C-alpha positions in Angstrom: -46.5 171.9 -95.4 -49.1 170.1 -93.4 -47.6 171.4 -90.2 -47.7 175.0 -91.4 -51.4 174.6 -92.3 -52.2 173.3 -88.9 -50.4 176.2 -87.2 -52.2 178.6 -89.5 -55.6 177.0 -88.7 -54.7 177.1 -84.9 -53.9 180.8 -85.2 -57.2 181.5 -87.0 -59.2 179.6 -84.5 -57.5 181.3 -81.5 -58.1 184.7 -83.2 -61.8 183.9 -83.8 -62.2 182.8 -80.2 -60.4 185.9 -78.9 -62.7 188.1 -81.1 -65.8 186.3 -79.9 -64.6 186.7 -76.3 -64.0 190.4 -76.8 -67.5 190.9 -78.3 -69.0 189.0 -75.4 -67.0 191.0 -72.8 -67.9 194.4 -74.5 -71.6 193.8 -75.1 -72.5 191.1 -72.6 -74.4 187.9 -73.1 -77.8 189.4 -72.7 -80.7 188.0 -70.9 -84.1 187.0 -72.2 -86.6 189.8 -72.2 -89.3 189.0 -69.5 -92.8 188.1 -70.7 -94.9 191.2 -69.9 -98.1 189.7 -71.3 -101.2 191.1 -69.4 -104.9 191.4 -70.0 -105.8 194.0 -72.6 -106.5 197.4 -71.1 -108.6 198.6 -74.1 -111.6 196.8 -75.4 -112.1 195.5 -79.0 -112.4 198.3 -81.5 -110.9 200.9 -79.2 -108.0 201.5 -81.6 -108.0 201.8 -85.3 -105.2 202.1 -87.9 -104.5 205.6 -89.0 -102.5 204.5 -92.0 -102.1 201.2 -93.7 -99.0 201.1 -95.9 -97.2 198.3 -97.8 -93.8 199.0 -96.5 -92.4 199.3 -92.9 -93.3 202.7 -91.5 -90.7 204.5 -89.5 -91.7 207.6 -87.5 -94.9 209.6 -88.0 -96.2 213.0 -87.1 -99.9 214.1 -87.1 -100.8 217.7 -88.1 -103.5 219.6 -86.3 -105.8 219.2 -89.4 -105.4 215.3 -89.2 -102.9 214.7 -92.0 -100.5 212.0 -91.1 -96.9 212.4 -92.3 -94.7 209.3 -92.2 -91.3 208.0 -93.3 -90.6 204.6 -94.7 -88.2 203.0 -92.2 -84.6 203.3 -93.6 -83.5 199.9 -92.3 -85.9 198.3 -94.8 -83.7 199.7 -97.6 -86.6 201.4 -99.4 -86.6 202.9 -102.8 -88.0 206.5 -103.1 -90.4 207.9 -102.2 -89.3 207.9 -98.6 -91.6 210.6 -97.0 -95.4 210.4 -97.4 -98.6 212.2 -96.3 -101.9 210.4 -95.7 -105.0 212.6 -96.1 -108.6 211.6 -96.7 -107.7 208.0 -97.4 -105.0 208.9 -100.0 -101.3 208.5 -99.6 -98.8 210.5 -101.7 -95.2 211.5 -101.5 -94.6 214.6 -99.5 -94.1 217.3 -100.6 -93.8 215.6 -104.0 -91.9 212.9 -105.8 -89.2 215.3 -107.0 -88.4 216.4 -103.4 -87.5 212.9 -102.4 -84.0 213.5 -103.8 -83.3 215.7 -100.7 -83.1 212.5 -98.6 -80.9 209.4 -98.2 -82.6 207.7 -95.2 -85.2 210.0 -93.5 -86.7 208.8 -90.3 -87.5 211.2 -87.4 -90.4 213.6 -87.9 -91.9 216.4 -85.8 -94.3 219.2 -86.5 -93.8 222.5 -84.6 -96.3 225.3 -83.7 -95.6 227.0 -87.0 -96.8 224.0 -89.0 -93.4 223.0 -90.2 -92.5 219.4 -90.6 -89.0 218.7 -89.4 -87.3 215.6 -90.8 -84.1 214.1 -89.5 -82.1 212.0 -92.0 -79.4 209.9 -90.5 -77.6 209.7 -93.9 -77.1 206.0 -93.9 -75.6 205.9 -90.4 -73.4 208.8 -91.1 -71.8 207.3 -94.2 -73.8 209.7 -96.3 -74.8 213.2 -95.3 -76.9 213.4 -92.1 -79.2 216.4 -92.3 -82.2 218.2 -90.8 -84.8 219.5 -93.3 -88.0 221.5 -92.5 -91.0 221.9 -94.8 -94.0 224.2 -94.6 -96.7 221.5 -94.4 -99.2 223.7 -96.4 -97.0 224.7 -99.3 -94.4 221.9 -99.2 -91.7 224.5 -99.5 -88.3 223.8 -97.8 -87.9 226.4 -95.1 -84.8 225.0 -93.4 -82.0 222.6 -94.5 -78.9 221.9 -92.4 -76.3 219.2 -93.2 -74.4 218.0 -90.0 -70.7 218.1 -89.8 -68.7 214.9 -89.2 -68.0 215.8 -85.6 -71.8 216.1 -85.0 -72.8 213.0 -87.0 -69.7 210.8 -87.6 -69.6 207.5 -89.4 -71.7 204.9 -87.6 -74.0 207.6 -86.0 -77.8 207.3 -86.2 -79.5 210.6 -85.5 -83.0 209.2 -85.7 -85.4 211.2 -83.6 -86.2 214.7 -82.7 -88.7 216.9 -80.9 -89.4 220.6 -81.1 -90.1 222.2 -77.7 -92.7 225.0 -77.3 -90.1 227.9 -77.6 -88.9 226.3 -80.9 -85.7 224.6 -79.8 -85.0 221.3 -81.4 -84.0 218.3 -79.3 -82.1 215.9 -81.4 -81.2 212.3 -80.5 -77.9 212.2 -82.4 -75.2 210.1 -80.8 -77.0 206.8 -80.9 -74.2 204.7 -82.3 -75.0 201.1 -82.4 -71.4 199.9 -82.7 -70.0 202.5 -80.3 -72.8 202.0 -77.8 -73.0 205.7 -77.2 -76.4 207.2 -76.8 -77.0 210.9 -76.4 -79.5 213.8 -76.5 -78.6 217.3 -77.6 -80.4 220.6 -77.8 -79.8 222.5 -81.0 
């Protein structure tokens, strides 16, 4: 019996070593990030906080009228509300607390020329429903909602950022898959 246990332990150890070697081969050993410390380029008081919030902020977008829209970073595993607007020193859920049910893990934000707030929701790395939602920033009305198919946002994907170009086309960073190591940029 002892001999069987020793063989079993040896097989487990060899499997673990092979697995670690495979991970090292695939992702590399990495190198320390260089120290880029330099003298400050801006003097004291040149920058100020636009929003102070008690949870980690993900992405933000600033409207022409100065309102700051921001998402709580989904990797902090937040409870709703996820999406907020800061205006005149007040922070509130955007568009309201009830609308937070539209989201699983919203992150990327952009405001277009028509004053629509576009929100990309990775849907928990594709294990939920990744989607793109747009709101009229003045009324809070949903003006667009699109759930992505599995071939666009498969399991493990992380569509986390977007921009809207002047003609109104959406550029979505969608194929960023941490485990698959597959970045990508698409125009929708």
